[in-house]
C-alpha positions as CSV (number, residue, x, y, z in Angstrom):
1,X,-92.6,-193.9,-98.9
2,X,-91.0,-191.6,-101.6
3,X,-91.3,-192.6,-105.3
4,X,-88.5,-192.0,-107.7
5,X,-88.2,-192.2,-111.5
6,X,-86.7,-195.5,-112.7
7,X,-83.4,-195.1,-114.5
8,X,-83.1,-197.6,-117.3
9,X,-79.5,-198.5,-118.1
10,X,-80.2,-201.2,-120.7
11,X,-78.4,-201.0,-124.0
12,X,-79.7,-198.7,-126.8
13,X,-79.0,-198.3,-130.4
14,X,-78.8,-194.5,-131.0
15,X,-77.7,-193.0,-134.3
16,X,-75.1,-190.4,-133.8
17,X,-74.3,-187.7,-136.4
18,X,-70.7,-187.0,-135.5
19,X,-70.6,-183.9,-137.8
20,X,-73.5,-182.4,-135.8
21,X,-71.4,-182.5,-132.6
22,X,-69.1,-179.9,-134.1
23,X,-71.1,-176.8,-133.3
24,X,-70.6,-174.0,-135.9
25,X,-68.6,-171.2,-134.3
26,X,-66.8,-173.5,-131.8
27,X,-63.1,-174.0,-131.8
28,X,-63.4,-177.7,-132.8
29,X,-65.6,-176.7,-135.8
30,X,-63.0,-174.1,-136.9
31,X,-60.1,-176.5,-136.3
32,X,-61.9,-179.2,-138.4
33,X,-62.3,-176.9,-141.4
34,X,-58.9,-175.2,-141.0
35,X,-56.9,-178.4,-141.0
36,X,-58.8,-179.7,-144.0
37,X,-57.7,-176.6,-145.9
38,X,-54.0,-177.0,-145.0
39,X,-51.3,-178.4,-147.3
40,X,-50.2,-181.5,-145.4
41,X,-47.8,-182.8,-148.0
42,X,-44.9,-182.3,-145.5
43,X,-46.4,-185.1,-143.4
44,X,-46.6,-187.5,-146.3
45,X,-42.8,-187.8,-146.5
46,X,-42.8,-189.2,-142.9
47,X,-44.7,-192.3,-144.0
48,X,-43.2,-195.2,-146.0
49,X,-46.1,-197.7,-146.2
50,X,-47.0,-197.4,-149.9
51,X,-46.5,-201.0,-150.6
52,X,-45.9,-202.7,-147.3
53,X,-47.1,-202.3,-143.7
54,X,-50.3,-201.4,-142.1
55,X,-52.3,-198.4,-143.2
56,X,-51.6,-195.3,-141.1
57,X,-54.0,-192.8,-139.6
58,X,-54.3,-189.8,-141.9
59,X,-52.1,-186.9,-140.7
60,X,-55.1,-184.6,-140.7
61,X,-56.9,-186.8,-138.1
62,X,-53.9,-186.9,-135.8
63,X,-53.1,-183.2,-136.3
64,X,-56.7,-182.2,-135.4
65,X,-56.6,-184.4,-132.3
66,X,-53.2,-183.1,-131.1
67,X,-54.2,-179.4,-131.7
68,X,-57.5,-179.9,-129.9
69,X,-55.8,-181.7,-127.0
70,X,-53.2,-178.9,-126.7
71,X,-55.9,-176.3,-126.7
72,X,-57.5,-178.0,-123.7
73,X,-54.2,-178.4,-121.9
74,X,-53.9,-182.2,-122.6
75,X,-50.2,-182.9,-123.4
76,X,-49.8,-186.5,-122.4
77,X,-50.3,-189.0,-125.2
78,X,-52.0,-191.4,-122.7
79,X,-54.4,-188.6,-121.7
80,X,-55.1,-187.8,-125.3
81,X,-55.8,-191.5,-126.0
82,X,-58.3,-191.5,-123.2
83,X,-60.0,-188.4,-124.7
84,X,-60.6,-190.4,-127.9
85,X,-62.8,-192.7,-125.8
86,X,-64.5,-190.2,-123.4
87,X,-64.7,-186.8,-125.1
88,X,-67.4,-186.4,-127.8
89,X,-65.4,-183.6,-129.5
90,X,-62.4,-185.9,-130.1
91,X,-64.8,-188.6,-131.3
92,X,-66.5,-186.3,-133.7
93,X,-63.4,-184.5,-134.9
94,X,-61.6,-187.7,-135.7
95,X,-64.5,-189.8,-137.0
96,X,-64.3,-192.1,-133.9
97,X,-60.6,-193.1,-134.7
98,X,-58.9,-194.6,-131.7
99,X,-55.1,-194.4,-132.1
100,X,-52.9,-196.0,-129.5
101,X,-51.0,-193.6,-127.3
102,X,-47.7,-194.7,-128.9
103,X,-49.1,-193.7,-132.3
104,X,-49.9,-190.3,-130.9
105,X,-46.5,-189.9,-129.2
106,X,-44.7,-191.1,-132.4
107,X,-46.7,-188.6,-134.6
108,X,-45.9,-185.7,-132.2
109,X,-42.2,-186.5,-132.0
110,X,-41.7,-187.2,-135.8
111,X,-43.9,-184.4,-137.0
112,X,-42.6,-181.6,-134.7
113,X,-41.0,-179.7,-137.6
114,X,-44.0,-180.2,-139.9
115,X,-46.4,-179.0,-137.2
116,X,-44.3,-175.9,-136.5
117,X,-44.4,-175.0,-140.2
């Protein structure tokens, strides 16, 4: 009878360095550093939660995610939301943020002019 290696699917605690997932020279690495250098003050005017309301995702995080998604042909906010769960580049680029698809759709529609500039 043939013998096979046993696959152990029990839970593990593995430390993950998210920054190490952004390989130097890759598009995601360049995007991460490029967006961090941009003046994103045009996005700040779109938020009115200084005193009230829940804190928002930083525009840099959402912009990185949207640009990475568009570069990979992902244009649906629901598909982009799924990438936040399944794709290590999205997890690393956004620090494991998990915005709802409506947050992404709202950001894209409200920030269209700011993204274009």
